N, C-alpha and C positions, 0 to 999 in steps of 0.2 A: 721374291727375293733372288732364288736360283734363274728365273726366267730373265729377269734383269740382266742378271751376269751374263747369261747366254747370248744376250742381244748385244751386250757390251762387247763380247768377242767378235761378232760380226762388225760392229762399229770399228773396233781396233784394226781389223783387216782393211775397211775401207781408209783409215786413217794411213795406214802404210802404202796402200795403192795410191792415194793422193799424194802423198810425199813423194814417191817415186815417180809420179807423173810429173810433178813441180820440178824435181831435180833433172828430169830429162829434157823438159822445156827449156830450162835455164842452160843447160849443158849444150843444146843444139841451136842456140841463137845464131851461130855464125852461118849457118844453112841460108839464112835470110838476109843476106847484107845488102842486097838490093832493097828491102823494105825499109821504112822509117821506123827505127825503133826508138820509143821515148826514153828520155834520161833516167825515169823513174822505173824502167824495167829490172834493173839489177837491185835497187834498194827493196822494192815491193816483192821482189823473187825472194830475196834473202829473208824478209820479214815473214813471208808465208811459210818459207821453209823452216824458220826457227819456230814459229806457232805450231806448225804439224808436230815437230820435234817434243813441243811443250805438250800437246795433246796425247802423244804416244806415252811419254813419261809418265803424266798424270793418270792415264789408264792402267799402266803396269803398276804405279802406286796404289790405285784403287784396287786391283787385284790383291795386292801383297796385304794390304790392310783388311779386306774381305776374309783372307785365310788366317790372318792372326788374330782378328776379333769373332769371327763367326765359326771358323774352324771348317771341318770336311763336312759336306751334305752326307747323312746317313738317313737314306731313304726307308731302310728296313724299320729304323726306330720310329720314324713318322708314321708309317703304316700300321705298326702295332699299338700306337696312342690313339687312333682314329675308331670310335665306336659308333658304327653306323646306325645302330638300333636305338640310340638316344632321342 
């Protein structure tokens, strides 16, 4: 479970990167005035931004639930309970 949470921290960073990347693309559309931009550019960009925000929010809620219900990881107690001679 601890490894899954550590992997989720990495995924959280990827979500943040993709959110900022999407916001950058949406905010710099004026640099491409000579190109043909479809009418669905802003609605899809807004939808993707909202979905990334939702993923980030759900990830943070998952971290809070884990800390609330599982508590802190105490590795010393886990190592004392393992009897390798059995």
